[in-house]
N, C-alpha and C positions, 0 to 999 in steps of 0.2 A: 460783580455789580448786581443791582436788583431791578425787578421788571419795571419799578418807578422810574429809578434812574435812566434805565433805558429808553422809555416813553419820552421824558423830558429832553433826553440827547437826541432823539429822533425829531422830536419837534424842533429843537434849536438847529439842527443840521439842515432840515426842510427850510426852515426861516432863512438861514444863511444862503441856501441854494436858491432861494425865492421859488420853490417849487410848492405851488398853493395847494395841490391835490395832496401831496404827501404831507404837508403842514397840516391840513384840514383832517386827514386820517387819524390824528392824535386826538382830536377833539369829539367830545360827547355832541349829540345833535341838538342838544339845548344848553351848550356851554355858554358860560358869560365870561366877559372881560369888564373889569371895574378898575377904578381908581382905589388904591388901599384907603381904607375907612371913607370912601365916597360912593356915589352911585354906580350903576352898571352902565357901560358905554356901549357894549354891544351884546346881544343875545341871541344865539342860534348861528348854525353855520353859515347861513346866507349873511348875516350881519358881519361875521368875522371874515367871510370871504371878501366883501366888499371892502373892508377896512384894510385888509393886507395887500389886495389887488392894487389899491389906491397907493398905498405905502411904497410898495415894490416899483410902481409905475414913477412916483415922484423921486425915489431914492434907490436908482438900480444897483448901486454898489454898497448899499447898507449891510453892515454885518454886525453881530452881536458877539463878543467874546466873553466865554465863561470866565470869571474870575474865582467864584467859589460856589459850590452846591452843597446844600444840607437836605439830606433824604430821609425823611421821617415816615416813609410808607406811603400814606394817603395825603401826606403834604410834602411837596418839595419846594425849598426856596432856592432860587438862583440869584446871584449878585453877577451882573452883565456889564460889559464896557461896550457900549454901542458907538459905531463910527458911521455916519451918514454917508460919508465917501471919503476917499483917501484925502487927508489934510482938511476935511470939512468938520462939520459939528460932531461933537463927541459929547457923551454923558453916560452917567453910571443910572443903572436901573435895578432894583430889587422886583423880582417876579415870584410872587406866592402862588404856586399851582397846588390847587385841591383836584384830587384824583378820585374818579368813581368807575367802578366796573372796567378797569383797564384804560381808561380815557380820561382826558383833563376835562373836568366840570367847569371850572373856575379859575380864573387867573386875576390876581390884584397885583397892580403895579403901582410902586413908588418910585418915581424919577427924580433924580440928584438935579441941582440946577446945571445948566451948560456949562462946561469947562472952557 
């Protein structure tokens, strides 16, 4: 496995454990979360922290399962199947990670319609 693969896997594992500090440790201080082909939704660790603390509080059993990963070094693309709670809302998402200096600098998300 590559360093980029390991970084994205650590981030996914921390997300699934809802370990906000381990999750944020994977991100650059000025990281951005955006909608693919759209605008930036969160910029910086404080905004990313708030988004995920709110998400984890609202969906304490939320989990993302890796379906496929493409590792291109400084770009990693994940296809994930997300389940908000057992038997709850499910959807697929593509997350396009841009890496810089061993951290996630930007994530662009494309979400499929609810299943």
